[in-house]
C-alpha positions in Angstrom: 97.2 179.9 124.6 95.9 176.7 123.2 94.3 176.1 119.9 94.0 173.5 117.1 97.8 173.1 117.0 97.8 171.9 120.6 95.7 168.8 119.9 97.4 165.4 119.7 97.7 163.8 116.3 97.9 160.1 115.4 101.1 158.6 114.2 101.3 155.3 112.3 103.5 153.4 109.9 103.5 150.0 108.3 106.6 147.8 108.3 107.3 145.2 105.7 109.9 142.6 104.9 110.3 141.6 108.5 112.0 138.3 109.4 109.8 135.5 110.8 109.9 134.4 114.4 111.8 137.6 115.4 111.4 140.1 118.2 111.6 143.7 117.2 111.9 146.8 119.4 110.6 150.2 118.5 110.0 153.7 119.9 108.5 156.9 118.6 110.8 159.9 118.2 109.2 163.3 117.8 111.3 166.3 116.7 110.4 170.0 116.3 112.2 173.4 116.5 112.4 173.2 120.3 113.9 169.7 120.6 113.5 166.0 120.5 111.3 163.6 122.6 111.9 159.9 122.6 109.0 157.6 123.5 109.1 154.4 125.6 110.6 151.2 124.1 107.9 148.7 122.8 108.3 145.3 121.3 106.5 142.8 119.2 107.3 139.4 117.7 106.5 138.2 114.2 105.0 134.7 113.8 107.2 131.8 113.0 106.6 128.2 111.8 104.6 126.1 114.3 106.6 124.2 116.9 105.9 120.6 117.8 105.9 120.5 121.6 105.2 116.9 122.2 106.1 114.2 119.7 103.3 112.0 118.3 102.4 108.9 120.4 99.7 106.4 120.5 97.0 107.6 122.9 97.1 105.4 126.0 93.4 105.1 126.4 92.9 103.8 122.9 95.9 101.5 122.4 96.6 100.4 118.9 94.1 97.8 117.8 94.3 95.3 115.0 93.1 97.8 112.4 93.3 101.3 114.0 95.3 103.5 116.3 94.8 107.1 117.7 97.8 109.3 117.5 98.2 112.5 119.6 100.7 115.3 119.9 100.9 119.0 120.9 101.6 121.9 118.5 102.2 125.6 119.3 101.0 127.5 116.3 102.9 130.6 117.3 99.7 132.6 116.9 99.1 131.8 113.3 96.4 129.8 111.7 97.9 126.3 111.4 96.9 123.0 109.9 98.6 119.6 110.7 98.9 116.1 109.5 100.6 112.9 110.7 102.9 111.1 108.2 
């Protein structure tokens, strides 16, 4: 018969020292006196440095003037809070 020992329990862990911009696979493995059960494969990816997807160029609608120019580019922040600057 059922009882308190038949209720699901939460399982959690924290991983550290992971490499940046890397895909990791994981699965839960549960073991008791009767045997072993292996959960489904899961995956996650750690953040990496931002990627510049389009090099800087002078915006066509605001061509460079005598004293100013507007630069534009595209950046993929890889999911992390990111700042940028033109040099």
